[in-house]
Every structure is written in C-alpha cells, then in structure tokens.
C-alpha positions, 0 to 999 in steps of 0.5 A: 119242857117235852120235846115234841116232833113233827109228826109228817117228819117222823112218819117221812123214814121207811125204817119207822113206818116199819116200826108203826106197821110192826105196832098196828098188830101188838105191843111190843118192846124195844128189843122184839122191834129191834129184832126185826131190823138188820140194824143196830139196836141204839138205831132203833131206839133213836127211831123209837124215841123220835115216834114218842116224841112225835106222839105217834107212839107211847110206852107202859113200863111192865115190870122190867120191859117197856112195851110201845103201842101205837097211838091210834088217835094220833094215826087218825090225824095224819088219815085225816090230812091225806083224806083229800089227796087220797079222794083226788087219787080215787078219782083220778082213777075212777076217770082213768077206768072210765076212759079205759072202758069206753076205748075198749067198747068202742 
C-alpha cells in the first residue's frame, strides 16, 4: 500500500510551498528544484517525497531524469477548501473600505 500524507500538513512547510510555487510555471527535475534552495539536496528530496505522498505533485521519467509537475486537480481541492475563508476576508476588507470612505466623506 502506498503511503499517503495529508495535503494540509504538506503545504504547512514554507519550503514545500516554495517548491509548489516553482512548479506552477514549469516541470522541473529534483536537481533543478534543489538548485533554487540553500538546503542540502537530500533535504529537498525529502520535501519532494512528501509532496508526492500528499498527491500535490507527480513525477514522470524522461530518459534518465525524473521531472516533477504540480497536480492542478489536487491544488483545486485546497482552493475549494479555502474559498469560504477568502470570501470572509474579502467581505471584511470591503466593510473596512466602506467605513473608511464614510469617514473620509464626513
């Protein structure tokens, strides 16, 4: 049985979030990803493994290299979970804007 990790635990780590941000624009090898960080390559490999186990990224072998890419459908699940919180903050900021406009016009 394949190990599976919690998506939210995976994105709780800033390095893993940074890896996801890198993979938004392009597929990358582990070496390419590691070159963007000051951490040791085995450390970055562990982060990549956690992202794979949480199904946020997937790997594709191309010859001798393994390329990693983001799994958009899994990120959509995270976005769907965040939607009510985003709406709450947007409503609060809109209320603050309205209050500031009212105070400015008085």
